[in-house]
N, C-alpha and C positions, 0 to 999 in steps of 0.2 A: 538403447539410449535411455538415460534417466532424465525425466522431466519433473519439475516441481512448480507448484503455483505459489506466488506470494500475493494473497488476496488483500483487498482493502478498498476503502472509499477513495483514498488519495485526493482529498479535498482541502488543500492541494498536496501533491507529492513533495516531500521534504528531503533534506540531506540525510535525515535519519532513515527514511524509507530507502533511499538510494544506497546507504551503507549496507542495509540488510540484503537488498537485491544483489549488490556486488559480491557480498560474502556468500550468498546462496549460489551465485553463478560459479563460484570456485568449487562447489560440492557436487553439482549435477551438470549434465550436458546442456540442458535448456531450462530457462526460467520463464514462466509465463506470469507476467504482472497482470493479475486478474482484477480489473476495475469494476467494483460493484455498483449497481444502479443506486441503491440506498436512497430512494426517493423520500422515505419517511425520516431521514436523519435530521435531528434538530428541529426547532420550531418551524423553520421555513424550508427545510431540505438542504441539500448541498449548495454551497456558494457557487461552484462551477457546475455547468451541465455535464452530463455523462460524456458528451462529445468533446467538451473542453478538457475534462480530466484525462481522457484517453489521449488526446493530442499532446497535452503537457507531459504525460508520462512517457509517450513515445519520444518526444524531443529530449527529455531528461535522460533517457536510457539508451539513446541511439548509439552511443560509443561503448556500450557494455556488450561484449561478445556473448552470443547465446541467449539474449533476452528479447522477448517479444511482449507486446501489450495487447490484451484482449478485454473487451467489456463482457460482463455477464449479469444475467437477471434470472437466476435459478439457484437451487441448492448447490452449495459449494461442492459436495460430493458428486453431484450429477455433472457439474461443469468439469471437475477433475477427470471423471470417466471419459467425458466427451473429448477432452484435450489429451487424453492418454497420460495423465500425470500420476506418478506413484507417490508423491509426497506434497504436503503443504508446509511451507516455511513461513513462520511468524516471528516477528521481532518482539522482544519483551523489554520494556523500560523499567517497570516497577512491579511490586508484589500485586498491585491492583490489576495490572495487565495479566499476570499469571493466573489469578483467580478466574477471570473471565475466559481467558484462552484455555485453561484447563477444562472448564465446563464445555466449551465448544468442541474441544478435542474429544472428550468423552462421548458427546453426542454424535460427532462425525464418525467415530469408531463404531458406534451402534448401527449407523447407516451404511458404512462401508469398511469392513475390517481390513481390507487391503490397502487403504489409503493411510499412509504414515504421516505423522505431524512432527516437524522438527522446529525447535525453538532456537533462535539466535539472540543472545543477550546484546542489548544496545551498548555501544561504546560509551564511556563516561561523558564525552562531549555531546552525545545525542540523547542521554537519558531523560532530560527535561523537555525534549522537543516533541511537539505534537502539531498536527494540522490545525487543531482548534486554537492553540496558543498563537500560531503563525497568523491565522485569520484575525484574531483579536488584536494583535499588535498592528497588523497592516490596516485594520479598520480605523485605528486611531492615528494613522499616518506615520507609524514607527517604521524603522528600517529593518527589514527581515532578510536582506540580501545575503547574510552569512548563514541563514537557515534553509534556504531554498535555492534551486538552480536558477540561473539568470532568466530562463523563459518563464518560470513561475513568478519570479519577482516582477517582471514586466507585466504579466497578466494581473497580478494583484494590484499593481499601481494603476492599471487601466480600470479594474473593477471599482476601486475605491476613489477614483478621481471624479466619479459621477456624483 
């Protein structure tokens, strides 16, 4: 059985993430959506707690066969080994993504030569989409419903209604 990880903070999970997850699920038997703790991300940390991000990712991916969602708080290569994953699948939106991901891939290769990294290019309709852009628009009361699954849209409306 071939298993791949799609790691990220998923703060929140977007339609762009889901596109990469769906496409990864066509390549392997199982995809583990690996939700990183990422406590130090941004000035205040993630908008959603780890538990909220895992729950939203599970809800958003529940209809995608062969996908499971797991939190992690360790080196990606260690988590991949523990999960029995042979590959990491990452989405690329732009050249800036590539530069960062290329560096991370090289480092992961030094840590575990058996863990392969596969890049999936974003589709044109998702190339501009990021969790940070979604959070920014939602924080100003903008409509993000076409960028995120319904469960995430509802969660953002609740977060920013306060």
